[in-house]
N, C-alpha and C positions, 0 to 999 in steps of 0.2 A: 431411439435412445431413451433410456431410463431417467427419470427425475435426478437420481443419484449421479449418473454418468453425464449427463448435460451439466451439472453443479462441478463434479470434478473437472470436467474439461475446462470448462469458465475458470475455477479457480487457477487451473494450471496454466491458462492463459494472461490471466491476471498477474502472475507470478512473473513470465516472460516480459510483461507491461513494467512491472517494477523494476526488473533488471535495466531492460531498455532504458526506464526513465535514469535511472541512477549513472548509467554510461553517456548519458545527456541525448540518448537517439529519443527525443521527444515524439516524432513523426511515426516512428516506428511503435513506442510508447502506446500513442493514440490508437494506433492500427490494433495492435494485441487487446487494449482494453477494449475497444468497440466489439469486435469479436467475441470476446468474454459478456460483454453486457448482453449481446443477442442471445448468446445459450443461457444467461442466466434467467434473462428475461423469459424465454421460453421453459427452462425448470420452473421458476415460479407462477406462470400462467397455468401449465399443468397440474402442480400441484394444488391452485387454486380449483380446476376446473376438477380433478380428481377427489376434490376436499378432504384430503391427508391430515389435516389439522393444525393446530396451533401448536406450539410456536413456530415451526415447521414453515407454514404459509410465509409469514409475519417475516422471518428471517433470510429467506429467498428472495422477496420484495426488498427488504434493505439493502441485501446486498447488491443485486440489480441496479436501484437505485444510487447506489454507490458508485459502481462500476460507470454506469450513465455519467453520474458527474465527471469522472474522470477522463472521459472520451469527449467532453462538453456536448452530450444529447440528452439537452434538458427538457425537450418538450417532446420526445420520441414514444410516449408511453399511451398506445392508443389497442384497445381491445376491451 
């Protein structure tokens, strides 16, 4: 998948997480956020490796970090 495709899919999953959270389905929300985190982290790392430039890299990194907080994966950034 391209960086844009990874990011778009991550944002779609994050939206599903938000909906689940609003419905009180917290475990389901965390699953969506976790999957979104994985995709956004991949997009951020691909952007960094491809050197697509700023502010795009920083925006993707910040987004991945925010999703990591949502799914309580605070120390998972390896690579």
